[in-house]
C-alpha positions as CSV (number, residue, x, y, z in Angstrom):
1,M,-42.4,30.3,-18.2
2,R,-41.7,27.4,-15.8
3,V,-44.5,24.8,-15.5
4,N,-44.9,22.1,-12.8
5,A,-47.7,19.6,-12.4
6,Y,-49.4,17.5,-9.8
7,V,-51.2,14.2,-10.1
8,L,-53.3,12.2,-7.6
9,A,-52.1,8.6,-7.6
10,A,-55.3,6.6,-7.2
11,D,-56.3,5.2,-10.6
12,P,-53.9,3.2,-12.8
13,S,-56.1,3.4,-15.9
14,F,-54.4,5.7,-18.5
15,L,-52.0,7.0,-15.8
16,A,-48.8,6.4,-17.8
17,E,-50.4,7.8,-21.0
18,S,-51.5,10.9,-19.2
19,I,-48.2,11.7,-17.7
20,R,-46.1,10.8,-20.7
21,A,-47.9,13.3,-22.8
22,Y,-46.5,16.3,-20.9
23,Y,-43.6,14.8,-19.0
24,D,-40.9,16.4,-21.3
25,R,-42.5,19.8,-20.9
26,V,-42.7,20.2,-17.1
27,A,-39.9,20.7,-14.6
28,R,-41.4,18.8,-11.7
29,I,-44.4,16.6,-10.9
30,V,-45.8,16.3,-7.4
31,V,-47.3,12.8,-7.0
32,S,-49.9,13.1,-4.2
33,F,-51.3,9.9,-2.6
34,D,-52.9,8.7,0.6
35,R,-50.4,7.0,2.9
36,D,-53.0,4.4,3.9
37,S,-54.1,3.7,0.3
38,T,-57.6,4.8,1.2
39,S,-60.0,6.8,-0.9
40,W,-62.0,9.9,0.1
41,R,-64.9,7.5,0.6
42,G,-62.9,5.1,2.9
43,T,-62.4,2.3,0.3
44,A,-59.1,0.7,-0.8
45,L,-57.1,2.3,-3.6
46,P,-54.5,0.7,-5.8
47,V,-51.9,3.2,-4.8
48,E,-48.8,1.0,-5.0
49,E,-49.7,0.0,-8.5
50,C,-49.9,3.6,-9.4
51,L,-46.6,4.5,-7.8
52,G,-44.9,1.6,-9.6
53,I,-46.2,2.9,-13.0
54,I,-45.0,6.4,-12.2
55,R,-41.5,5.3,-11.1
56,S,-41.1,3.2,-14.2
57,L,-41.7,6.2,-16.5
58,D,-39.8,8.8,-14.4
59,V,-36.6,8.5,-16.3
60,D,-35.4,12.0,-15.5
61,G,-36.3,12.0,-11.8
62,K,-38.9,14.7,-12.1
63,C,-41.4,13.1,-9.8
64,V,-41.7,14.1,-6.1
65,F,-43.7,11.5,-4.1
66,S,-45.8,13.2,-1.4
67,A,-47.8,11.1,1.0
68,G,-50.6,12.5,3.2
69,H,-53.8,11.7,5.1
70,Y,-56.6,12.5,2.8
71,A,-59.3,10.0,3.8
72,R,-60.5,12.2,6.7
73,G,-64.0,10.8,6.9
74,G,-65.8,13.9,5.9
75,E,-67.5,15.0,2.7
76,P,-65.6,13.2,-0.1
77,L,-65.5,16.2,-2.4
78,V,-64.3,18.4,0.4
79,D,-61.5,15.9,1.1
80,E,-60.7,15.9,-2.7
81,T,-60.4,19.7,-2.7
82,Y,-58.1,19.5,0.3
83,Q,-55.8,16.9,-1.3
84,R,-55.7,18.9,-4.6
85,Q,-54.9,22.1,-2.8
86,T,-52.1,20.5,-0.8
87,A,-50.6,19.1,-4.0
88,L,-51.1,22.3,-5.9
89,D,-49.3,24.3,-3.1
90,E,-46.4,21.9,-3.2
91,A,-46.2,21.9,-7.0
92,A,-46.4,25.7,-7.1
93,Q,-42.9,26.1,-5.6
94,D,-40.5,27.7,-8.2
95,A,-43.2,27.5,-10.9
96,D,-45.3,30.0,-12.8
97,W,-48.0,27.6,-13.7
98,V,-49.2,24.2,-12.4
99,L,-50.9,21.6,-14.6
100,Q,-53.8,19.7,-12.9
101,L,-54.8,17.0,-15.3
102,D,-56.5,13.9,-13.9
103,T,-54.8,10.7,-14.7
104,D,-57.4,9.6,-17.2
105,E,-57.0,12.8,-19.2
106,V,-54.6,12.5,-22.1
107,M,-53.3,15.5,-24.2
108,L,-53.8,14.7,-27.9
109,D,-51.5,17.5,-28.9
110,P,-49.2,18.8,-26.1
111,G,-47.8,21.5,-28.5
112,A,-51.3,23.0,-28.9
113,F,-52.0,22.8,-25.2
114,F,-48.8,24.6,-24.2
115,R,-49.3,27.2,-27.0
116,S,-52.6,28.0,-25.4
117,L,-51.0,28.1,-22.0
118,Q,-48.5,30.7,-23.3
119,H,-51.3,32.7,-24.8
120,G,-53.0,32.7,-21.4
121,E,-49.8,33.8,-19.8
122,D,-49.5,36.7,-22.3
123,A,-53.1,37.7,-21.7
124,G,-52.6,38.0,-17.9
125,A,-55.0,35.1,-17.1
126,A,-54.8,33.1,-13.9
127,A,-56.2,29.8,-15.2
128,L,-56.5,27.9,-18.5
129,D,-59.8,26.4,-19.4
130,Y,-58.9,23.9,-22.1
131,P,-61.5,21.6,-23.8
132,A,-61.7,18.0,-22.9
133,R,-63.6,15.5,-25.1
134,W,-65.5,13.2,-22.8
135,L,-65.4,9.5,-23.8
136,Y,-68.2,7.4,-22.4
137,A,-67.4,3.8,-23.5
138,R,-65.0,1.9,-25.7
139,V,-67.0,-0.1,-28.2
140,G,-64.2,-1.6,-30.4
141,P,-60.5,-1.0,-31.3
142,G,-60.2,2.8,-31.5
143,R,-64.0,3.2,-31.4
144,Y,-65.7,5.2,-28.7
145,L,-68.9,6.7,-27.7
146,E,-68.2,10.4,-27.2
147,A,-70.4,13.1,-25.7
148,S,-71.5,15.4,-28.5
149,T,-74.0,18.0,-29.5
150,R,-77.5,16.7,-30.3
151,F,-76.6,16.5,-33.9
152,G,-73.2,14.8,-33.6
153,R,-70.7,17.7,-33.5
154,P,-67.8,17.6,-31.0
155,S,-68.5,19.3,-27.7
156,A,-66.1,20.3,-24.9
157,T,-66.3,19.7,-21.1
158,Y,-64.5,21.7,-18.5
159,P,-64.2,19.9,-15.1
160,G,-62.0,22.8,-14.0
161,P,-59.0,24.7,-15.3
162,L,-56.3,22.2,-16.5
163,A,-53.6,24.7,-15.6
164,V,-53.5,27.4,-12.9
165,R,-51.1,30.0,-11.8
166,S,-49.0,29.4,-8.7
167,G,-50.7,30.7,-5.6
168,T,-54.2,29.8,-6.8
169,T,-56.8,28.8,-4.2
170,L,-59.1,26.1,-5.3
171,R,-62.8,26.6,-4.6
172,F,-64.2,23.1,-5.2
173,C,-62.2,20.2,-6.6
174,R,-60.3,21.7,-9.5
175,Q,-62.4,24.8,-9.9
176,A,-61.1,28.2,-8.9
177,D,-62.4,31.8,-8.9
178,A,-59.7,33.0,-11.2
179,T,-59.5,35.0,-14.4
180,L,-59.8,32.4,-17.2
181,Y,-58.2,32.1,-20.6
182,R,-60.9,30.0,-22.3
183,V,-60.2,27.7,-25.2
184,D,-63.0,25.9,-27.0
185,L,-63.6,23.8,-30.2
186,R,-65.6,26.5,-31.9
187,P,-65.8,30.3,-31.6
188,W,-68.7,29.9,-29.2
189,N,-69.2,27.8,-26.1
190,T,-69.8,24.1,-26.9
191,D,-70.2,22.9,-23.3
192,P,-73.9,22.4,-22.4
193,F,-73.1,23.2,-18.7
194,H,-71.9,26.7,-19.6
195,P,-74.0,29.5,-21.1
196,R,-73.8,29.9,-24.8
197,A,-72.6,33.4,-24.3
198,A,-69.5,32.3,-22.4
199,V,-66.4,34.1,-23.8
200,V,-64.1,32.0,-26.0
201,H,-60.6,33.4,-26.4
202,E,-59.1,30.8,-28.7
203,V,-60.3,27.9,-30.8
204,V,-58.5,24.6,-31.3
205,E,-59.3,21.6,-33.4
206,P,-60.9,18.5,-31.8
207,A,-57.6,16.7,-32.6
208,E,-55.8,19.2,-30.4
209,A,-58.1,18.7,-27.4
210,V,-57.6,16.6,-24.3
211,L,-59.3,13.1,-24.3
212,H,-61.0,12.3,-21.0
213,F,-61.4,8.5,-20.7
214,S,-63.8,9.0,-17.8
215,W,-66.0,6.0,-18.2
216,V,-63.7,3.9,-20.5
217,R,-63.1,1.0,-18.2
218,P,-63.8,-2.8,-18.2
219,D,-66.9,-3.5,-16.2
220,E,-65.1,-4.7,-13.0
221,T,-62.8,-1.7,-13.0
222,M,-65.7,0.7,-13.5
223,R,-67.4,-0.8,-10.5
224,R,-64.3,-0.2,-8.4
225,K,-64.1,3.3,-9.6
226,F,-67.7,3.9,-8.6
227,A,-66.7,2.9,-5.0
228,W,-63.8,5.3,-4.6
229,S,-64.9,8.3,-6.7
230,G,-65.9,11.5,-4.9
231,H,-69.0,11.3,-7.1
232,A,-69.9,7.8,-6.0
233,E,-73.3,8.8,-4.7
234,D,-74.3,9.7,-8.3
235,Y,-72.5,6.8,-10.0
236,T,-73.8,4.0,-7.8
237,R,-77.5,4.7,-8.5
238,P,-78.6,1.5,-10.3
239,V,-80.1,3.4,-13.2
240,V,-76.7,5.1,-13.9
241,Y,-74.9,1.8,-14.2
242,R,-77.6,0.2,-16.3
243,R,-77.6,3.1,-18.7
244,W,-73.9,2.9,-19.1
245,V,-74.1,-0.9,-19.9
246,R,-77.0,-0.4,-22.3
247,R,-75.4,2.4,-24.3
248,A,-72.0,0.6,-24.5
249,R,-73.8,-2.6,-25.7
250,Y,-75.9,-0.7,-28.3
251,P,-73.6,2.2,-29.4
252,R,-75.1,2.7,-32.9
253,T,-78.6,3.0,-31.4
254,T,-77.3,5.4,-28.8
255,A,-75.7,7.6,-31.5
256,L,-78.6,7.5,-33.9
257,T,-81.1,8.5,-31.2
258,S,-78.9,11.5,-30.0
259,P,-81.0,14.1,-31.8
260,F,-83.9,13.2,-29.5
261,R,-81.9,13.5,-26.3
262,R,-81.3,17.1,-25.2
263,F,-79.0,16.6,-22.3
264,D,-76.9,13.5,-23.0
265,P,-76.3,13.1,-26.7
266,F,-73.4,10.9,-28.0
267,R,-71.7,10.1,-31.3
268,L,-69.5,7.2,-32.4
269,V,-65.9,8.3,-33.1
270,T,-62.7,6.7,-34.1
271,V,-59.6,8.1,-32.3
272,A,-56.1,6.9,-32.0
273,E,-55.6,4.6,-29.0
274,P,-53.3,6.1,-26.4
275,P,-49.9,4.6,-26.2
276,G,-50.1,1.3,-24.4
277,G,-53.6,0.7,-25.6
278,Q,-56.7,-0.2,-23.6
279,P,-56.1,-1.2,-20.0
């Protein structure tokens, strides 16, 4: 089973940690970037910084750098889907599967991930739904606020399949209408955005999941991310930013009151810092 990957070079935070986790296990990595260093929302991106990081870790020459025009002035999430599809099609050449992790997603246990991918291959699936643990804020060395169940158990998030078969057509961002091999943290669905009856084919431990450092940024970096993200219209609402600041400032209170919040509970966790530490 030959596996390639694609990455979108736009955000340097956790970029090296993300790629290093699977670098030795893939044959080729397509690095997609906007040639004008412009985001889907028309703001400036630190593309050269990202490319420098990737070149420094590409010791085996696996990375193929692919420039394109992706800030097309339309709907940002449509432009995101277009860029991802273009990168996926290029990465699919001479591959059975293509990884599509974002650069702030880090595999905790690559061995477990690729075992699940092989199980998906054996089952005849076309996409791998693998659980990501969503980290909301870093509140101390190795200490994070993590999205959880109301009563503090680990929960999974699925922004889209983290691996798809070559030839897959993306429907929206990373999502695809494909036969899923679905992995979760318990024998039943733990993602509040999926029905409890969603099929779970395989269970992994929380220590084998992917860590998604989605909101784990210094304040000034988070503000820049708000500006370039395809979800900026949601993120830039003042209440969203104030809520993030308040919860990061009072993490114990946030965790203790989680049983009273149905839709956005959190727990305090200690996890190993990714290699290279906090950006």
